[in-house]
N, CA, C and O atoms as a MOPAC input file, in Angstrom:
PM7 MOZYME 1SCF
protein

 N     86.90600 1    89.42500 1   109.58600 1
 C     87.59300 1    90.70300 1   109.62700 1
 C     88.89900 1    90.62400 1   108.86200 1
 O     89.35800 1    89.54000 1   108.50300 1
 N     89.48700 1    91.76900 1   108.61900 1
 C     90.66800 1    91.89900 1   107.77600 1
 C     91.75800 1    92.64400 1   108.52600 1
 O     91.49800 1    93.68000 1   109.13900 1
 N     92.96900 1    92.12500 1   108.47900 1
 C     94.12900 1    92.82800 1   109.03800 1
 C     95.02500 1    93.25400 1   107.88600 1
 O     95.45800 1    92.42500 1   107.08600 1
 N     95.30100 1    94.54500 1   107.80500 1
 C     96.27400 1    95.07400 1   106.85200 1
 C     97.56300 1    95.25100 1   107.63200 1
 O     97.64900 1    96.11200 1   108.50700 1
 N     98.56000 1    94.44600 1   107.32000 1
 C     99.75300 1    94.34500 1   108.15300 1
 C    100.99500 1    94.74400 1   107.36700 1
 O    101.25400 1    94.21700 1   106.28500 1
 N    101.75200 1    95.67300 1   107.91700 1
 C    103.01800 1    96.04000 1   107.30800 1
 C    104.13000 1    95.10400 1   107.75600 1
 O    104.14500 1    94.63400 1   108.89300 1
 N    105.05300 1    94.84400 1   106.85100 1
 C    106.27400 1    94.10400 1   107.17500 1
 C    107.42500 1    95.08600 1   107.04200 1
 O    107.58400 1    95.74100 1   106.01200 1
 N    108.21600 1    95.17900 1   108.08600 1
 C    109.31600 1    96.13600 1   108.09200 1
 C    110.60200 1    95.57600 1   107.51800 1
 O    110.69600 1    94.39400 1   107.18900 1
 N    111.58200 1    96.44400 1   107.40700 1
 C    112.87900 1    96.06600 1   106.86200 1
 C    113.55700 1    94.98500 1   107.68800 1
 O    114.36300 1    94.21900 1   107.16000 1
 N    113.24300 1    94.91100 1   108.97700 1
 C    113.80900 1    93.86300 1   109.83400 1
 C    112.82100 1    92.70400 1   109.99800 1
 O    112.96100 1    91.89000 1   110.91100 1
 N    111.83300 1    92.63300 1   109.12000 1
 C    110.79900 1    91.59000 1   109.09800 1
 C    109.83300 1    91.69100 1   110.27400 1
 O    109.18200 1    90.70900 1   110.63100 1
 N    109.74000 1    92.89300 1   110.88400 1
 C    108.71600 1    93.05400 1   111.91600 1
 C    107.33700 1    93.06500 1   111.26300 1
 O    107.20700 1    93.33900 1   110.07000 1
 N    106.32100 1    92.76800 1   112.05000 1
 C    104.94400 1    92.93200 1   111.59100 1
 C    104.27300 1    93.88300 1   112.57200 1
 O    104.38500 1    93.74000 1   113.79000 1
 N    103.56800 1    94.86600 1   111.99600 1
 C    103.10900 1    96.00800 1   112.78200 1
 C    104.36700 1    96.57500 1   113.45600 1
 O    105.36300 1    96.78800 1   112.76500 1
 N    104.36900 1    96.82700 1   114.75800 1
 C    105.59200 1    97.26800 1   115.43800 1
 C    106.14600 1    96.15900 1   116.32700 1
 O    106.77900 1    96.43600 1   117.34600 1
 N    105.91500 1    94.92500 1   115.95000 1
 C    106.44000 1    93.78600 1   116.69800 1
 C    107.81600 1    93.44100 1   116.14900 1
 O    107.96500 1    92.57600 1   115.28500 1
 N    108.82800 1    94.14600 1   116.67900 1
 C    110.20600 1    93.94700 1   116.23700 1
 C    110.76400 1    92.63700 1   116.78300 1
 O    110.27800 1    92.11400 1   117.78600 1
 N    111.79400 1    92.11200 1   116.11000 1
 C    112.44400 1    90.90600 1   116.64000 1
 C    113.18600 1    91.21200 1   117.94100 1
 O    113.77500 1    92.28500 1   118.07300 1
 N    113.16700 1    90.30800 1   118.87700 1
 C    112.35800 1    89.09400 1   118.92800 1
 C    110.92700 1    89.44000 1   119.35600 1
 O    110.71200 1    89.99300 1   120.43500 1
 N    109.98100 1    89.11700 1   118.52400 1
 C    108.57200 1    89.44000 1   118.79300 1
 C    107.99900 1    88.50300 1   119.84300 1
 O    108.41800 1    87.35300 1   119.97600 1
 N    107.04300 1    89.01900 1   120.57500 1
 C    106.37000 1    88.22500 1   121.60000 1
 C    105.22500 1    87.44800 1   120.95100 1
 O    104.15700 1    88.00000 1   120.69000 1
 N    105.46200 1    86.17000 1   120.69700 1
 C    104.43600 1    85.31800 1   120.10500 1
 C    103.49700 1    84.74500 1   121.16800 1
 O    102.49000 1    84.12200 1   120.82800 1
 N    103.81100 1    84.94600 1   122.44200 1
 C    103.06400 1    84.28900 1   123.51800 1
 C    101.94300 1    85.13900 1   124.11100 1
 O    100.94500 1    84.59000 1   124.57800 1
 N    102.08200 1    86.46000 1   124.10400 1
 C    101.06600 1    87.29500 1   124.74000 1
 C     99.71400 1    87.11900 1   124.05800 1
 O     99.63300 1    86.95700 1   122.84100 1
 N     98.67000 1    87.15200 1   124.85400 1
 C     97.31400 1    87.09000 1   124.30500 1
 C     96.62400 1    88.45100 1   124.37000 1
 O     95.44400 1    88.57600 1   124.04000 1
 N     97.36800 1    89.46100 1   124.79800 1
 C     96.83300 1    90.82600 1   124.78700 1
 C     96.56600 1    91.23500 1   123.34100 1
 O     97.22600 1    90.74600 1   122.42500 1
 N     95.61600 1    92.11600 1   123.13500 1
 C     95.31100 1    92.59000 1   121.78400 1
 C     96.30200 1    93.65700 1   121.32300 1
 O     96.67800 1    93.70300 1   120.15100 1
 N     96.71900 1    94.51100 1   122.25300 1
 C     97.62700 1    95.61600 1   121.93800 1
 C     98.66000 1    95.72300 1   123.03800 1
 O     98.37300 1    95.44800 1   124.20300 1
 N     99.86700 1    96.12500 1   122.66500 1
 C    100.94400 1    96.28900 1   123.63900 1
 C    101.72400 1    97.55900 1   123.33400 1
 O    101.70900 1    98.06500 1   122.21100 1
 N    102.39800 1    98.05700 1   124.34300 1
 C    103.33900 1    99.16500 1   124.16100 1
 C    104.69100 1    98.53500 1   123.85200 1
 O    105.16400 1    97.66400 1   124.58200 1
 N    105.30600 1    98.98600 1   122.76200 1
 C    106.59500 1    98.43900 1   122.34600 1
 C    107.64100 1    99.54500 1   122.30600 1
 O    107.32200 1   100.70800 1   122.05700 1
 N    108.87800 1    99.17300 1   122.54900 1
 C    110.00600 1   100.09000 1   122.41400 1
 C    110.52000 1   100.00800 1   120.98900 1
 O    110.71800 1    98.91400 1   120.46000 1
 N    110.73900 1   101.15400 1   120.36400 1
 C    111.23500 1   101.18700 1   118.99500 1
 C    112.75500 1   101.21500 1   119.00900 1
 O    113.36100 1   102.08900 1   119.62800 1
 N    113.37700 1   100.24600 1   118.31900 1
 C    114.83700 1   100.21600 1   118.26800 1
 C    115.34700 1   101.19600 1   117.21000 1
 O    114.56300 1   101.78100 1   116.46200 1
 N    116.64700 1   101.36500 1   117.15800 1
 C    117.24300 1   102.35100 1   116.24300 1
 C    116.95500 1   102.02600 1   114.78300 1
 O    116.70200 1   102.93200 1   113.98900 1
 N    116.98900 1   100.73500 1   114.41500 1
 C    116.69200 1   100.35700 1   113.02900 1
 C    115.27500 1   100.77000 1   112.65400 1
 O    115.03300 1   101.27600 1   111.55800 1
 N    114.36400 1   100.55300 1   113.55400 1
 C    112.97000 1   100.91700 1   113.30800 1
 C    112.83200 1   102.43500 1   113.17400 1
 O    112.13000 1   102.92900 1   112.29100 1
 N    113.50500 1   103.15900 1   114.05400 1
 C    113.44700 1   104.62500 1   113.99200 1
 C    113.99900 1   105.13300 1   112.66500 1
 O    113.43100 1   106.04300 1   112.06100 1
 N    115.10100 1   104.55200 1   112.21400 1
 C    115.69800 1   104.97300 1   110.93900 1
 C    114.75800 1   104.67100 1   109.77300 1
 O    114.66000 1   105.46100 1   108.83400 1
 N    114.07400 1   103.54700 1   109.82900 1
 C    113.11300 1   103.21600 1   108.78300 1
 C    111.98800 1   104.24800 1   108.75300 1
 O    111.55500 1   104.65300 1   107.67400 1
 N    111.51400 1   104.67600 1   109.91200 1
 C    110.45100 1   105.67600 1   109.97200 1
 C    110.88200 1   106.97600 1   109.29900 1
 O    110.08300 1   107.63300 1   108.63200 1
 N    112.15100 1   107.34100 1   109.47900 1
 C    112.68700 1   108.55200 1   108.84800 1
 C    112.81000 1   108.34800 1   107.33800 1
 O    112.38600 1   109.20500 1   106.56300 1
 N    113.39000 1   107.21300 1   106.91000 1
 C    113.55300 1   106.93900 1   105.47700 1
 C    112.21500 1   106.94300 1   104.75000 1
 O    112.12300 1   107.38000 1   103.60300 1
 N    111.18600 1   106.45600 1   105.41900 1
 C    109.87100 1   106.40700 1   104.78300 1
 C    109.13000 1   107.73800 1   104.85300 1
 O    108.02400 1   107.86700 1   104.32800 1
 N    109.73800 1   108.72500 1   105.50100 1
 C    109.17200 1   110.06600 1   105.51300 1
 C    108.16200 1   110.34900 1   106.61000 1
 O    107.49200 1   111.38100 1   106.58200 1
 N    108.04200 1   109.45000 1   107.57500 1
 C    107.07600 1   109.66700 1   108.64800 1
 C    107.54600 1   110.71700 1   109.64600 1
 O    106.73100 1   111.40500 1   110.25900 1
 N    108.87600 1   110.84000 1   109.81000 1
 C    109.46100 1   111.80200 1   110.74300 1
 C    110.69000 1   112.42300 1   110.09400 1
 O    111.35100 1   111.77400 1   109.28200 1
 N    111.01400 1   113.69400 1   110.44300 1
 C    112.16800 1   114.35200 1   109.81800 1
 C    113.51800 1   113.79200 1   110.28100 1
 O    114.45600 1   113.71600 1   109.48800 1
 N    113.62500 1   113.40100 1   111.54900 1
 C    114.88700 1   112.86500 1   112.07300 1
 C    114.58200 1   111.72600 1   113.04200 1
 O    113.45800 1   111.59600 1   113.52700 1
 N    115.59700 1   110.90000 1   113.32000 1
 C    115.42400 1   109.79500 1   114.27500 1
 C    115.06900 1   110.32200 1   115.66100 1
 O    114.34900 1   109.66700 1   116.41400 1
 N    115.57400 1   111.50400 1   115.99500 1
 C    115.26800 1   112.09700 1   117.30100 1
 C    113.78200 1   112.44300 1   117.43100 1
 O    113.25700 1   112.52500 1   118.54200 1
 N    113.11000 1   112.64600 1   116.30100 1
 C    111.68400 1   112.97700 1   116.31300 1
 C    110.77800 1   111.75000 1   116.44100 1
 O    109.59400 1   111.87900 1   116.75100 1
 N    111.33200 1   110.57200 1   116.20300 1
 C    110.53800 1   109.34100 1   116.28100 1
 C    110.29600 1   109.00700 1   117.75100 1
 O    111.24100 1   109.00200 1   118.54000 1
 N    109.07100 1   108.73200 1   118.13000 1
 C    108.81500 1   108.36200 1   119.52900 1
 C    109.61700 1   107.12800 1   119.93100 1
 O    109.94500 1   106.28500 1   119.09500 1
 N    109.92300 1   107.03600 1   121.20900 1
 C    110.67200 1   105.88600 1   121.72400 1
 C    109.78400 1   104.65400 1   121.82700 1
 O    110.27500 1   103.52500 1   121.80500 1
 N    108.47900 1   104.87300 1   121.94100 1
 C    107.53700 1   103.77200 1   122.08800 1
 C    106.34900 1   103.96400 1   121.14400 1
 O    106.07200 1   105.06500 1   120.66800 1
 N    105.66100 1   102.85500 1   120.89600 1
 C    104.44400 1   102.88900 1   120.08400 1
 C    103.45700 1   101.87700 1   120.64900 1
 O    103.84100 1   100.93600 1   121.34400 1
 N    102.20400 1   102.08100 1   120.34700 1
 C    101.18900 1   101.08600 1   120.67000 1
 C    101.00800 1   100.24700 1   119.41500 1
 O    100.78500 1   100.78200 1   118.32900 1
 N    101.10500 1    98.93900 1   119.56600 1
 C    101.01400 1    98.04400 1   118.41400 1
 C     99.99600 1    96.94300 1   118.65300 1
 O     99.82400 1    96.46900 1   119.77600 1
 N     99.33400 1    96.55000 1   117.59700 1
 C     98.54900 1    95.32500 1   117.64400 1
 C     99.53800 1    94.17600 1   117.84500 1
 O    100.64300 1    94.21400 1   117.30400 1
 N     99.16400 1    93.18300 1   118.59600 1
 C    100.07200 1    92.06500 1   118.86200 1
 C    100.01900 1    91.03600 1   117.73500 1
 O     99.09300 1    91.01500 1   116.92400 1
 N    101.03100 1    90.19500 1   117.71200 1
 C    101.06200 1    89.09900 1   116.74800 1
 C     99.83700 1    88.20700 1   116.96100 1
 O     99.18600 1    87.79400 1   116.00100 1
 N     99.53600 1    87.91800 1   118.20700 1
 C     98.36600 1    87.08600 1   118.52300 1
 C     97.09200 1    87.68100 1   117.92400 1
 O     96.29600 1    86.96600 1   117.31700 1
 N     96.90400 1    88.97100 1   118.09400 1
 C     95.68500 1    89.61900 1   117.59700 1
 C     95.65000 1    89.62200 1   116.07300 1
 O     94.59100 1    89.41500 1   115.48000 1
 N     96.79000 1    89.85100 1   115.43600 1
 C     96.85600 1    89.78000 1   113.96800 1
 C     96.39700 1    88.40400 1   113.50100 1
 O     95.61100 1    88.28500 1   112.56100 1
 N     96.89300 1    87.37500 1   114.16500 1
 C     96.59300 1    86.00000 1   113.76300 1
 C     95.12700 1    85.62300 1   113.99300 1
 O     94.66300 1    84.62200 1   113.44800 1
 N     94.39100 1    86.40500 1   114.78700 1
 C     92.96600 1    86.14900 1   115.01300 1
 C     92.11100 1    86.63000 1   113.84400 1
 O     90.94200 1    86.25700 1   113.74200 1
 N     92.67100 1    87.44300 1   112.97200 1
 C     91.91900 1    87.97100 1   111.83100 1
 C     91.54700 1    86.84200 1   110.87600 1
 O     92.27000 1    85.85400 1   110.75300 1
 N     90.42300 1    87.00100 1   110.20900 1
 C     90.01800 1    85.99600 1   109.22000 1
 C     90.90200 1    86.05600 1   107.98200 1
 O     91.21600 1    85.02800 1   107.38100 1
 N     91.30000 1    87.26700 1   107.60700 1
 C     92.11600 1    87.48200 1   106.41900 1
 C     93.24200 1    88.44500 1   106.78200 1
 O     93.01900 1    89.43600 1   107.47800 1
 N     94.45200 1    88.14900 1   106.30900 1
 C     95.59500 1    89.04600 1   106.50700 1
 C     96.12700 1    89.42600 1   105.13400 1
 O     96.38200 1    88.56200 1   104.29500 1
 N     96.29000 1    90.71800 1   104.91400 1
 C     96.84600 1    91.23300 1   103.67000 1
 C     98.03800 1    92.10200 1   104.02000 1
 O     97.97600 1    92.93800 1   104.92100 1
 N     99.12700 1    91.89000 1   103.29100 1
 C    100.32600 1    92.68800 1   103.52000 1
 C    100.92900 1    93.10100 1   102.18600 1
 O    101.26800 1    92.25100 1   101.36200 1
 N    101.06300 1    94.39500 1   101.97700 1
 C    101.75600 1    94.93000 1   100.80800 1
 C    103.18500 1    95.23700 1   101.23800 1
 O    103.41600 1    95.98000 1   102.19100 1
 N    104.13400 1    94.65500 1   100.52100 1
 C    105.54600 1    94.78300 1   100.90600 1
 C    106.33600 1    95.25000 1    99.68200 1
 O    106.95000 1    94.43300 1    98.99400 1
 N    106.32400 1    96.55100 1    99.40600 1
 C    107.03100 1    97.05000 1    98.22800 1
 C    108.46100 1    97.49900 1    98.54200 1
 O    108.85000 1    97.65100 1    99.70000 1
 N    109.21700 1    97.70200 1    97.47800 1
 C    110.52300 1    98.36200 1    97.49200 1
 C    111.68900 1    97.42700 1    97.81900 1
 O    111.56000 1    96.44500 1    98.55000 1
 N    112.80600 1    97.78000 1    97.24800 1
 C    114.04500 1    97.02500 1    97.41900 1
 C    114.47700 1    96.96100 1    98.87900 1
 O    115.05900 1    95.96500 1    99.30900 1
 N    114.20200 1    97.99700 1    99.63500 1
 C    114.59400 1    98.02100 1   101.05400 1
 C    113.95800 1    96.87500 1   101.84000 1
 O    114.45800 1    96.50700 1   102.90300 1
 N    112.87000 1    96.31300 1   101.33500 1
 C    112.19000 1    95.21300 1   102.03200 1
 C    112.55900 1    93.84000 1   101.46500 1
 O    112.05500 1    92.82400 1   101.94400 1
 N    113.42100 1    93.79400 1   100.46300 1
 C    113.75200 1    92.52300 1    99.80300 1
 C    114.33400 1    91.49700 1   100.76300 1
 O    113.96800 1    90.32300 1   100.70300 1
 N    115.22400 1    91.91100 1   101.63700 1
 C    115.80800 1    90.95000 1   102.57500 1
 C    114.76100 1    90.44600 1   103.56200 1
 O    114.77400 1    89.27000 1   103.92700 1
 N    113.86700 1    91.30600 1   103.99300 1
 C    112.79800 1    90.88100 1   104.90200 1
 C    111.89500 1    89.84900 1   104.22700 1
 O    111.49100 1    88.87200 1   104.85700 1
 N    111.58000 1    90.06100 1   102.96100 1
 C    110.76500 1    89.10100 1   102.21900 1
 C    111.50100 1    87.77000 1   102.10800 1
 O    110.91400 1    86.71000 1   102.32700 1
 N    112.77400 1    87.82700 1   101.77100 1
 C    113.59400 1    86.61300 1   101.66200 1
 C    113.61300 1    85.85300 1   102.99100 1
 O    113.37600 1    84.64600 1   103.02700 1
 N    113.89700 1    86.56500 1   104.07200 1
 C    113.93600 1    85.92400 1   105.39000 1
 C    112.58700 1    85.29900 1   105.74300 1
 O    112.52600 1    84.19300 1   106.27900 1
 N    111.52400 1    86.01000 1   105.44100 1
 C    110.17800 1    85.53000 1   105.75900 1
 C    109.84500 1    84.24300 1   105.01800 1
 O    109.33700 1    83.29300 1   105.61300 1
 N    110.12600 1    84.21200 1   103.73700 1
 C    109.73200 1    83.06100 1   102.93000 1
 C    110.68400 1    81.87700 1   103.05400 1
 O    110.26300 1    80.73100 1   102.89200 1
 N    111.95800 1    82.13200 1   103.33900 1
 C    112.94700 1    81.04900 1   103.35900 1
 C    113.13600 1    80.39100 1   104.71600 1
 O    113.79200 1    79.35300 1   104.80400 1
 N    112.58200 1    80.96200 1   105.76900 1
 C    112.84100 1    80.44400 1   107.11100 1
 C    111.60100 1    79.84300 1   107.75400 1
 O    110.46600 1    80.15700 1   107.39600 1
 N    111.86300 1    78.96700 1   108.71600 1
 C    110.79600 1    78.41700 1   109.54500 1
 C    110.24600 1    79.53400 1   110.42900 1
 O    110.85500 1    80.59900 1   110.53900 1
 N    109.12600 1    79.29800 1   111.04100 1
 C    108.49700 1    80.29800 1   111.90400 1
 C    109.34900 1    80.50400 1   113.14800 1
 O    109.66200 1    79.56300 1   113.87800 1
 N    109.71500 1    81.76900 1   113.36800 1
 C    110.55300 1    82.13700 1   114.50500 1
 C    110.27300 1    83.57300 1   114.90800 1
 O    110.00200 1    84.42400 1   114.06100 1
 N    110.33900 1    83.83600 1   116.20900 1
 C    110.08300 1    85.20400 1   116.67300 1
 C    111.22800 1    86.15200 1   116.33600 1
 O    111.08000 1    87.36600 1   116.48300 1
 N    112.36100 1    85.62600 1   115.88800 1
 C    113.45400 1    86.50200 1   115.45300 1
 C    113.21800 1    87.02800 1   114.03700 1
 O    113.90000 1    87.95200 1   113.59300 1
 N    112.25800 1    86.44200 1   113.33700 1
 C    111.78800 1    86.93500 1   112.03600 1
 C    110.25600 1    86.95800 1   112.14000 1
 O    109.58400 1    86.05500 1   111.64100 1
 N    109.71200 1    87.98800 1   112.78700 1
 C    108.28200 1    87.98600 1   113.10900 1
 C    107.34700 1    87.71500 1   111.93300 1
 O    106.31600 1    87.06700 1   112.11200 1
 N    107.68000 1    88.19100 1   110.74800 1
 C    106.78800 1    87.99700 1   109.59700 1
 C    106.61200 1    86.53000 1   109.22500 1
 O    105.65400 1    86.18800 1   108.53200 1
 N    107.50900 1    85.65600 1   109.66700 1
 C    107.33800 1    84.22800 1   109.38200 1
 C    106.04800 1    83.69400 1   109.98800 1
 O    105.49000 1    82.71800 1   109.48600 1
 N    105.57600 1    84.30300 1   111.03600 1
 C    104.34400 1    83.85700 1   111.70300 1
 C    103.15000 1    83.91400 1   110.75000 1
 O    102.21100 1    83.13000 1   110.88500 1
 N    103.18300 1    84.83100 1   109.79600 1
 C    102.07800 1    84.96900 1   108.84900 1
 C    101.87000 1    83.69600 1   108.03700 1
 O    100.76600 1    83.44900 1   107.55000 1
 N    102.91500 1    82.88400 1   107.88500 1
 C    102.79800 1    81.64000 1   107.11600 1
 C    101.90600 1    80.61400 1   107.80800 1
 O    101.44300 1    79.66800 1   107.17000 1
 N    101.66400 1    80.78800 1   109.09700 1
 C    100.77800 1    79.88600 1   109.84800 1
 C     99.30200 1    80.16500 1   109.59600 1
 O     98.45100 1    79.30900 1   109.83500 1
 N     99.00800 1    81.35300 1   109.11800 1
 C     97.61100 1    81.75700 1   108.94300 1
 C     97.04600 1    81.14900 1   107.65500 1
 O     97.73500 1    81.14000 1   106.63500 1
 N     95.81100 1    80.64200 1   107.67700 1
 C     95.25400 1    79.98700 1   106.48900 1
 C     94.87300 1    80.92800 1   105.34400 1
 O     94.64200 1    80.46700 1   104.22600 1
 N     94.80300 1    82.24000 1   105.60100 1
 C     94.38700 1    83.16900 1   104.54300 1
 C     95.21200 1    84.45300 1   104.60400 1
 O     94.70600 1    85.52500 1   104.93600 1
 N     96.49000 1    84.31500 1   104.27500 1
 C     97.40200 1    85.46400 1   104.22000 1
 C     97.78600 1    85.71200 1   102.77200 1
 O     98.09500 1    84.77600 1   102.03400 1
 N     97.76500 1    86.96900 1   102.36900 1
 C     98.20500 1    87.34800 1   101.03000 1
 C     99.28800 1    88.40700 1   101.15300 1
 O     99.10900 1    89.42200 1   101.82500 1
 N    100.41900 1    88.15600 1   100.49200 1
 C    101.49500 1    89.14700 1   100.40200 1
 C    101.47000 1    89.73500 1    99.00100 1
 O    101.43500 1    89.00000 1    98.01400 1
 N    101.48900 1    91.04200 1    98.91500 1
 C    101.62400 1    91.72100 1    97.64100 1
 C    103.05100 1    92.24100 1    97.56400 1
 O    103.45000 1    93.10300 1    98.34800 1
 N    103.81300 1    91.71300 1    96.61700 1
 C    105.21300 1    92.09200 1    96.43900 1
 C    105.36800 1    92.78100 1    95.09900 1
 O    104.59200 1    92.54500 1    94.17200 1
 N    106.38200 1    93.64000 1    95.00200 1
 C    106.74000 1    94.16000 1    93.69400 1
 C    108.02700 1    93.45200 1    93.25300 1
 O    108.58700 1    92.65200 1    94.00200 1
 N    108.48500 1    93.74800 1    92.04800 1
 C    109.69000 1    93.09100 1    91.53200 1
 C    110.88100 1    93.28300 1    92.45200 1
 O    111.66300 1    92.35700 1    92.67300 1
 N    111.01500 1    94.48500 1    92.98600 1
 C    112.15900 1    94.78000 1    93.85300 1
 C    112.09100 1    94.00200 1    95.16100 1
 O    113.08500 1    93.39900 1    95.56600 1
 N    110.95900 1    94.00300 1    95.82100 1
 C    110.88300 1    93.31700 1    97.11400 1
 C    110.98100 1    91.80200 1    96.96400 1
 O    111.37100 1    91.11500 1    97.90900 1
 N    110.63600 1    91.27500 1    95.79800 1
 C    110.73400 1    89.83100 1    95.54300 1
 C    112.06900 1    89.43300 1    94.92500 1
 O    112.29700 1    88.25100 1    94.66500 1
 N    112.94200 1    90.38500 1    94.68900 1
 C    114.15200 1    90.14200 1    93.89500 1
 C    115.15500 1    89.16700 1    94.50200 1
 O    115.95400 1    88.59300 1    93.76300 1
 N    115.14600 1    88.96000 1    95.79900 1
 C    116.11300 1    88.05800 1    96.42800 1
 C    115.57800 1    86.64100 1    96.62700 1
 O    116.28800 1    85.77200 1    97.13300 1
 N    114.34300 1    86.41300 1    96.23600 1
 C    113.70700 1    85.10900 1    96.43000 1
 C    113.67100 1    84.37300 1    95.09100 1
 O    113.34300 1    84.95900 1    94.05900 1
 N    114.00800 1    83.09200 1    95.11900 1
 C    114.00700 1    82.30800 1    93.88300 1
 C    112.58800 1    82.19600 1    93.32600 1
 O    111.60500 1    82.21600 1    94.06600 1
 N    112.51300 1    82.07900 1    92.00500 1
 C    111.20900 1    81.92800 1    91.35200 1
 C    110.51200 1    80.65100 1    91.81100 1
 O    109.28600 1    80.60500 1    91.91300 1
 N    111.30100 1    79.61800 1    92.08600 1
 C    110.72700 1    78.35300 1    92.55200 1
 C    110.04100 1    78.53100 1    93.90900 1
 O    108.93800 1    78.02900 1    94.13000 1
 N    110.70600 1    79.24600 1    94.80600 1
 C    110.10800 1    79.47100 1    96.12100 1
 C    108.88800 1    80.37700 1    96.01700 1
 O    107.87100 1    80.12600 1    96.66400 1
 N    108.98100 1    81.41400 1    95.21800 1
 C    107.82400 1    82.29500 1    95.03200 1
 C    106.62500 1    81.51300 1    94.50400 1
 O    105.48900 1    81.76700 1    94.90400 1
 N    106.87800 1    80.56600 1    93.60700 1
 C    105.79600 1    79.77200 1    93.02300 1
 C    105.06400 1    78.94600 1    94.08200 1
 O    103.88100 1    78.64800 1    93.92100 1
 N    105.75000 1    78.57600 1    95.15700 1
 C    105.10900 1    77.80900 1    96.23000 1
 C    104.09000 1    78.64600 1    96.99400 1
 O    103.10600 1    78.12700 1    97.52100 1
 N    104.34600 1    79.95000 1    97.04300 1
 C    103.48700 1    80.83700 1    97.82400 1
 C    102.46200 1    81.57700 1    96.98300 1
 O    101.44600 1    82.04300 1    97.49800 1
 N    102.72900 1    81.68400 1    95.68800 1
 C    101.85200 1    82.51800 1    94.85500 1
 C    101.31500 1    81.73900 1    93.67900 1
 O    100.56100 1    82.28100 1    92.87100 1

């Protein structure tokens, strides 16, 4: 099976914001959306104002994502550059949930020039 996973501006995966729960074995959980997440939803055009963004969402868990045979994540735009940098430059930690994807044997990140702009070419070469 295939998981198409978004990485957020705060390096969340799906709606698993930092600190993400890496321990639960549930497939889906109800999560509380923080203000940064709500603002991202507005910037991306999903909702007109932060007040319109729901306080909670149902999200696939990190555990369930990691059960997929293949994980694909498209991470475009300059707004995601710091999240990409944090993900690639750091060890696996629940404070940077996207780092968990590095543990999976078949993960592909699709980056554009902007989202990859803060990562050294040497480091990018290790992953791509």
